[in-house]
Structures are given as C-alpha cells and as structure tokens.
C-alpha positions as CSV (number, residue, x, y, z in Angstrom):
1,X,-16.7,0.0,63.1
2,X,-14.9,2.6,61.0
3,X,-11.8,2.2,63.1
4,X,-11.9,-1.6,62.8
5,X,-12.4,-1.3,59.0
6,X,-9.4,1.1,58.8
7,X,-7.3,-1.3,60.8
8,X,-8.1,-4.4,58.8
9,X,-7.8,-2.6,55.4
10,X,-4.5,-1.0,56.2
11,X,-2.9,-4.2,57.5
12,X,-4.2,-6.3,54.7
13,X,-3.3,-3.9,51.9
14,X,0.2,-3.6,53.3
15,X,0.7,-7.3,53.7
16,X,-0.7,-8.1,50.2
17,X,1.5,-5.4,48.7
18,X,4.6,-6.8,50.4
19,X,3.8,-10.3,49.2
20,X,3.2,-9.2,45.7
21,X,6.4,-7.2,45.6
22,X,8.3,-10.3,46.9
23,X,6.8,-12.5,44.1
24,X,7.5,-9.9,41.5
25,X,11.1,-9.5,42.5
26,X,11.6,-13.2,42.1
27,X,9.9,-13.3,38.7
28,X,11.8,-10.2,37.6
29,X,15.1,-11.9,38.5
30,X,14.3,-14.9,36.3
31,X,13.1,-12.6,33.5
32,X,16.3,-10.6,33.7
33,X,18.5,-13.7,33.6
34,X,16.7,-14.7,30.3
35,X,17.1,-11.2,28.8
36,X,20.8,-11.2,29.7
37,X,21.2,-14.3,27.6
38,X,19.4,-12.5,24.7
39,X,21.7,-9.5,25.3
40,X,24.7,-11.6,24.2
41,X,22.9,-13.1,21.2
42,X,21.3,-9.9,19.9
43,X,24.0,-7.3,20.7
44,X,24.9,-7.2,17.0
45,X,21.3,-6.1,16.2
46,X,21.5,-3.2,18.6
47,X,19.9,-4.9,21.6
48,X,21.2,-3.1,24.7
49,X,20.9,-3.3,28.4
50,X,18.2,-0.6,28.7
51,X,16.1,-2.6,26.1
52,X,16.4,-5.6,28.4
53,X,15.3,-3.6,31.4
54,X,12.3,-2.3,29.4
55,X,11.3,-5.7,28.2
56,X,11.4,-7.0,31.8
57,X,9.4,-4.1,33.1
58,X,6.7,-4.6,30.5
59,X,6.2,-8.1,31.9
60,X,5.3,-6.8,35.4
61,X,1.5,-6.3,34.7
62,X,1.2,-9.9,33.4
63,X,3.0,-11.3,36.4
64,X,1.0,-9.2,38.8
65,X,-2.2,-10.3,37.2
66,X,-1.3,-13.9,37.7
67,X,0.0,-13.5,41.2
68,X,-2.5,-11.2,42.7
69,X,-5.1,-13.8,44.0
70,X,-2.2,-15.8,45.6
71,X,-0.8,-12.6,47.1
72,X,-4.2,-11.7,48.5
73,X,-4.5,-15.1,50.1
74,X,-1.0,-15.2,51.6
75,X,-1.1,-11.6,52.8
76,X,-4.6,-11.9,54.4
77,X,-3.6,-15.2,56.1
78,X,-0.6,-13.5,57.6
79,X,-2.7,-10.6,58.9
80,X,-5.4,-12.8,60.3
81,X,-2.9,-15.1,62.0
82,X,-0.9,-12.2,63.4
83,X,-4.1,-10.6,64.8
84,X,-5.1,-13.9,66.4
85,X,-1.6,-14.5,67.9
86,X,-1.6,-11.0,69.5
87,X,-5.2,-11.4,70.7
88,X,-6.2,-8.3,68.8
89,X,-8.8,-10.2,66.9
90,X,-10.2,-11.5,70.2
91,X,-10.6,-8.0,71.4
92,X,-12.3,-7.0,68.2
93,X,-14.7,-10.0,68.6
94,X,-15.6,-8.9,72.1
95,X,-16.2,-5.4,70.8
96,X,-18.9,-6.7,68.5
97,X,-17.1,-7.9,65.4
98,X,-19.1,-11.1,64.7
99,X,-18.1,-13.7,62.1
100,X,-20.5,-12.5,59.4
101,X,-19.6,-8.9,59.9
102,X,-15.9,-9.7,59.6
103,X,-16.7,-11.6,56.4
104,X,-18.6,-8.6,55.0
105,X,-15.7,-6.3,55.9
106,X,-13.2,-8.5,54.0
107,X,-15.5,-9.0,51.0
108,X,-16.0,-5.2,50.9
109,X,-12.3,-4.8,50.7
110,X,-12.0,-7.6,48.2
111,X,-13.9,-5.7,45.5
112,X,-10.9,-3.3,45.4
113,X,-8.7,-6.3,44.5
114,X,-11.4,-7.5,42.0
115,X,-11.5,-4.2,40.1
116,X,-7.7,-3.9,40.2
117,X,-7.2,-7.4,38.8
118,X,-9.8,-6.7,36.1
119,X,-8.0,-3.6,35.0
120,X,-4.7,-5.3,35.0
121,X,-5.9,-8.3,32.9
122,X,-8.1,-6.4,30.5
123,X,-6.2,-3.2,29.9
124,X,-2.7,-2.9,31.3
125,X,-1.4,-6.4,30.8
126,X,-2.5,-6.8,27.1
127,X,-1.0,-3.3,26.2
128,X,2.3,-4.1,28.0
129,X,2.4,-7.5,26.4
130,X,1.9,-6.0,22.9
131,X,4.5,-3.3,23.5
132,X,7.0,-5.9,24.7
133,X,6.5,-8.1,21.7
134,X,6.8,-5.2,19.3
135,X,10.0,-4.1,21.0
136,X,11.6,-7.6,20.9
137,X,10.5,-7.9,17.2
138,X,12.8,-5.1,16.4
139,X,15.8,-7.2,17.3
140,X,14.7,-10.9,17.4
141,X,12.7,-10.8,14.2
142,X,9.0,-10.7,13.4
143,X,6.1,-11.6,15.6
144,X,4.9,-15.1,14.7
145,X,2.8,-17.9,16.1
146,X,4.7,-21.2,15.7
147,X,6.2,-22.3,12.4
148,X,3.1,-21.9,10.3
149,X,1.8,-18.5,11.6
150,X,-1.8,-17.7,12.2
151,X,-4.7,-19.3,10.3
152,X,-8.1,-17.6,9.9
153,X,-11.3,-18.2,7.8
154,X,-14.0,-15.9,6.5
155,X,-17.2,-16.3,4.6
156,X,-18.2,-13.6,2.0
157,X,-21.5,-14.6,0.5
158,X,-21.1,-18.0,-1.2
159,X,-17.3,-17.7,-1.2
160,X,-15.1,-19.0,1.5
161,X,-11.6,-17.7,2.3
162,X,-8.7,-19.4,4.2
163,X,-6.0,-16.9,5.3
164,X,-2.6,-17.7,6.6
165,X,-0.4,-14.9,8.0
166,X,3.2,-15.9,8.8
167,X,4.0,-13.0,11.0
168,X,3.8,-9.3,11.8
169,X,6.7,-6.8,11.8
170,X,7.5,-4.0,14.3
171,X,5.4,-1.6,12.2
172,X,2.3,-3.8,12.5
173,X,2.5,-4.9,8.8
174,X,1.4,-8.4,8.0
175,X,4.1,-10.6,6.4
176,X,3.8,-13.7,4.2
177,X,0.1,-13.7,3.5
178,X,-1.6,-16.6,1.7
179,X,-5.2,-16.3,0.8
180,X,-7.2,-19.1,-0.8
181,X,-10.7,-18.6,-2.2
182,X,-13.2,-21.5,-2.4
183,X,-16.7,-21.7,-3.7
184,X,-19.7,-23.0,-1.7
185,X,-18.8,-26.6,-2.7
186,X,-15.3,-26.3,-1.4
187,X,-13.6,-26.1,-4.8
188,X,-10.5,-24.0,-5.0
189,X,-11.0,-20.9,-7.2
190,X,-7.9,-18.8,-6.6
191,X,-4.8,-18.5,-4.5
192,X,-2.9,-15.3,-3.7
193,X,0.5,-15.1,-2.1
194,X,1.5,-11.6,-0.9
195,X,4.9,-10.5,0.6
196,X,3.3,-8.0,3.0
197,X,0.0,-6.2,3.7
198,X,-1.1,-3.1,5.4
199,X,-4.5,-3.2,7.1
200,X,-7.0,-0.4,6.4
201,X,-10.7,0.0,7.3
202,X,-12.3,-3.3,6.2
203,X,-9.6,-3.8,3.6
204,X,-6.2,-5.3,3.3
205,X,-3.7,-3.6,1.0
206,X,-1.7,-6.6,-0.4
207,X,1.7,-5.8,-2.0
208,X,3.9,-7.9,-4.3
209,X,1.1,-10.4,-5.0
210,X,1.4,-13.7,-6.9
211,X,-2.2,-14.5,-8.0
212,X,-3.1,-17.9,-9.3
213,X,-6.6,-18.5,-10.7
214,X,-8.1,-21.8,-11.6
215,X,-9.7,-22.1,-15.1
216,X,-13.0,-24.0,-15.0
217,X,-13.1,-24.3,-18.8
218,X,-10.0,-26.4,-18.8
219,X,-9.4,-29.1,-16.1
220,X,-6.3,-28.5,-14.0
221,X,-5.5,-25.3,-16.0
222,X,-4.2,-22.3,-14.1
223,X,-3.5,-18.6,-14.9
224,X,-0.9,-16.8,-12.9
225,X,-0.4,-13.0,-12.5
226,X,2.0,-10.8,-10.7
227,X,0.5,-7.7,-9.3
228,X,2.2,-4.8,-7.4
229,X,-0.8,-4.2,-5.2
230,X,-4.3,-5.7,-4.6
231,X,-7.0,-4.4,-2.3
232,X,-8.8,-7.3,-0.6
233,X,-12.1,-6.3,1.3
234,X,-12.5,-8.2,4.5
235,X,-14.0,-8.0,7.9
236,X,-10.9,-9.4,9.6
237,X,-9.5,-6.6,11.7
238,X,-6.0,-6.0,13.1
239,X,-7.1,-7.1,16.5
240,X,-8.3,-10.4,15.2
241,X,-5.0,-11.1,13.4
242,X,-3.0,-10.0,16.5
243,X,-5.3,-12.3,18.6
244,X,-4.4,-15.3,16.4
245,X,-0.6,-14.5,16.8
246,X,-0.5,-14.0,20.5
247,X,-1.6,-16.1,23.5
248,X,-5.3,-16.0,24.3
249,X,-4.4,-15.4,27.9
250,X,-3.2,-11.9,27.1
251,X,-6.3,-10.8,25.1
252,X,-8.9,-8.3,26.3
253,X,-12.3,-9.5,27.1
254,X,-13.9,-7.5,24.2
255,X,-11.3,-8.8,21.8
256,X,-12.1,-12.4,22.9
257,X,-15.8,-11.7,22.4
258,X,-15.2,-10.5,18.8
259,X,-12.7,-13.2,17.9
260,X,-14.9,-15.9,19.4
261,X,-17.9,-14.6,17.4
262,X,-15.7,-14.5,14.2
263,X,-14.7,-18.1,14.7
264,X,-18.3,-19.3,15.3
265,X,-19.5,-17.4,12.3
266,X,-16.9,-19.2,10.1
267,X,-17.6,-22.6,11.6
268,X,-14.3,-22.8,13.4
269,X,-13.6,-24.3,16.9
270,X,-13.9,-21.5,19.4
271,X,-13.8,-23.7,22.5
272,X,-10.3,-22.5,23.7
273,X,-11.2,-18.8,23.3
274,X,-14.6,-19.2,25.0
275,X,-13.0,-20.9,28.0
276,X,-10.4,-18.1,28.2
277,X,-13.2,-15.5,27.9
278,X,-15.1,-16.9,30.8
279,X,-11.9,-17.4,32.7
280,X,-11.2,-13.7,32.3
281,X,-14.6,-12.9,33.7
282,X,-14.3,-15.2,36.8
283,X,-10.6,-14.9,37.5
284,X,-10.8,-11.4,39.3
285,X,-13.6,-12.8,41.5
286,X,-11.1,-15.4,42.9
287,X,-9.8,-12.6,45.1
288,X,-13.1,-12.8,47.0
289,X,-12.6,-16.5,47.3
290,X,-9.1,-16.1,48.7
291,X,-10.3,-13.6,51.3
292,X,-13.0,-16.0,52.4
293,X,-10.5,-18.8,52.7
294,X,-8.1,-16.6,54.8
295,X,-10.7,-15.5,57.4
296,X,-10.8,-18.7,59.5
297,X,-7.1,-18.2,60.3
298,X,-8.2,-15.3,62.6
299,X,-10.1,-17.8,64.8
300,X,-7.2,-20.2,65.4
301,X,-5.8,-20.3,68.9
302,X,-2.0,-20.1,68.9
303,X,0.3,-18.0,70.8
304,X,3.6,-19.8,70.4
305,X,4.3,-18.8,66.8
306,X,3.5,-21.2,63.9
307,X,2.5,-18.2,61.7
308,X,5.1,-19.4,59.2
309,X,3.3,-22.8,59.0
310,X,0.0,-21.2,58.3
311,X,1.5,-18.9,55.7
312,X,3.1,-21.9,54.1
313,X,-0.3,-23.6,54.0
314,X,-1.7,-20.5,52.3
315,X,1.1,-20.7,49.7
316,X,0.2,-24.3,49.0
317,X,-3.5,-23.4,48.7
318,X,-2.8,-20.6,46.3
319,X,-0.6,-22.7,44.1
320,X,-3.2,-25.5,44.1
321,X,-5.8,-23.0,43.0
322,X,-3.6,-21.8,40.2
323,X,-2.9,-25.3,39.1
324,X,-6.6,-26.3,39.3
325,X,-7.4,-23.3,37.1
326,X,-5.0,-24.5,34.4
327,X,-6.0,-28.2,34.7
328,X,-9.7,-27.3,34.2
329,X,-8.9,-25.1,31.2
330,X,-7.1,-28.0,29.5
331,X,-9.6,-30.6,30.5
332,X,-12.5,-28.5,29.3
333,X,-10.8,-27.8,26.0
334,X,-10.1,-31.5,25.4
335,X,-13.5,-32.8,26.6
336,X,-15.6,-30.0,25.1
337,X,-17.1,-29.0,28.4
338,X,-19.4,-26.0,28.8
339,X,-17.0,-23.0,28.8
340,X,-18.5,-21.0,31.6
341,X,-18.7,-24.1,33.9
342,X,-15.1,-25.0,33.1
343,X,-13.9,-21.5,34.0
344,X,-16.1,-21.1,37.1
345,X,-15.5,-24.6,38.6
346,X,-12.2,-23.9,40.4
347,X,-13.6,-20.8,42.0
348,X,-16.8,-22.6,43.0
349,X,-14.8,-25.5,44.5
350,X,-12.6,-23.2,46.5
351,X,-15.7,-21.2,47.6
352,X,-17.3,-24.3,49.0
353,X,-14.0,-25.2,50.7
354,X,-13.8,-21.7,52.2
355,X,-17.3,-21.7,53.4
356,X,-16.9,-25.2,54.9
357,X,-13.8,-24.1,56.7
358,X,-15.5,-20.9,57.8
359,X,-18.5,-22.8,59.2
360,X,-16.3,-25.4,61.0
361,X,-13.7,-23.0,62.4
362,X,-15.9,-20.1,63.2
363,X,-19.5,-21.2,63.8
364,X,-19.0,-24.6,65.4
365,X,-15.7,-24.1,67.2
C-alpha cells in the first residue's frame, strides 16, 4: 500500500502543480498588462519596470489561493483518467485497492492541500496584499476605500463616536480623519477634523486638528479651536482600520473575528464579514470535496482517448463551484441568511454531488 500511496501522491502533486502554474501564468500575464499601463501613467512619479514586476509577484499568493481547489480538481481528474486509460488503476483494484480505500488515500493527501490553502489565505496572501498596496500607494497615491473612505463606530461609556478615515499613506499614517462625538440620546456634542494621525497603543495621535464643540447653554452655538495635536483614546486598532480599507476577502481569520466582534459591539451590520469569516474556514476544506469529485473518473472505461473531454468537464465543475461560492455569499448578505450555512452550502452541495457520483460510478457500476 505504501507503493500505491507513493504513486498516487506523486502523480497528483505533479499534475496539480502543473495546472496551478498554468493558471498562474495566465493571470500573471493579465496582471502584467495592467501594470504596463500604469507604468506609462506613473513613470513621472518614479514607477519603474522592477516595481511592476514586484507588484505582479505580490499578487501570486492571492491568485493561488483562489485557484488551488480548481487546480486540485483538474489535476486529480487528469491523473485518475490517465490511470484508467492505461489500465493501471484496474491493476491497482485487482491488487486490493477498493473504492473506500482509494477514497481514504485521496482524502489523506487532501489534507496537505487543505493546510496549504489555509496558510495561503490566512498568512501569505494578506501580507502580500498589504505589501502590494503599500508599494502602489507610493506612486498612485494613498490607500483608500471608495470616495468616502472607511467608516467606523465606537461606544465609550455613554458616548458614541463615528469615525471617518479617508485613507492611509505608505507610512501607515491615517489621513483625513473626522471624529464626531454623540451623547446617549444621539445629540452631537463635538466634531474633530484632523489632517493626519499616528496610531499608538489604544490611542490615536491626531495632528492639525480643527475641533468644533456644541454649546448646550446657547442653542445652535458652537466653539471652534485649532490644536496642533490631540491624543484620542480608543480601542480601534490599526488592523481594524486597515480591515475597513481593504477587501474582506484578503483579511486574516483572526482579524475578521476581531473586526466582526467590534461591529457587533457597536451595533453595526457585520453580516458581510461574518460570511467571509466562515467562508475562510470552509474554503480550504473544498480541496477535499474536489478530490472526492475526481475519484469516479478512475472508474470510467475508455481507451480511445477523451481525457481532454473529462478534463474540460472538470474545468466547468471547478468554475461552477467558484461561481456558486460567490453567488451564495451575495445572496446570504442580501437575504440575511445564517453566515455559517451560507458559507458551507456550496461545499455541502458539491459533497453530495461527489458522493452521489461516487456511489453511482463506483458501487453500482
């Protein structure tokens, strides 16, 4: 059995690696075309060809994270179909490799892909994404989220704060900060507009601050100050601000947990981030689903080719899984579905399809 395991693992790893490299080459080509356009626009700001190559290289972990389950499916289908065509799998079956043992072998190998996908999505990809954004911010401008920036809220005792951050520069300083303070009844007490801020340990160091305070003694009266620096104590961390400025798809699991908890504590809608949190948990497990879906191809009887047809079917199945993941995320966010069910549904659906195909192709035929 050790020889069989070594054969299957070697062939599958090689095929999956080859497919992943092919997909990455295609995506890198499109990324490079985009960066070459930026090269002409930003050459005056010092943007050079080696910067473009570095930006493209920093996108590799994110692409690989998105493509790995599809690559696992296509690569494994190719291996299973080729073993069936050459009758090697038939020989393995006569040697004692039953259907459930073959499934256990593939699932045992699948945990390698699961761990690798988890590391990519939770560590390598977020770091590379952040480094790429900081690099492009040096030439394209500051890191922003839309036209209005990032919005956050915080409760401190009976006071409520609404915070707007327009962007973040290459040195991780916050830019264009507006902080509004309300009482427990929702009445505006003060508003502060700061040009920039540096984030310390549970405090923001606001600089060049225009402070406006409402006077309760006189209706509609205001008192304005200009201060060089103001220290504002807050529990909002750098990771939370960065999370509000970047896509939730590129956040770490722990950052999503903290940011979701912060939104819930401040009575904000955390549905989108809860769905993405559970999606981050279930997405690596989709590699196991892809391996289960590929196993029935080893039991097909064909000797006149047609491997390309089955690989094409695997490509379509992988694309449909990716699309279904995105569709369920948007539908769950719009309809306020339970986050973990929304994220787990695509994998559960394809698991049922895989087991049905496995039972029909293997056990009955």
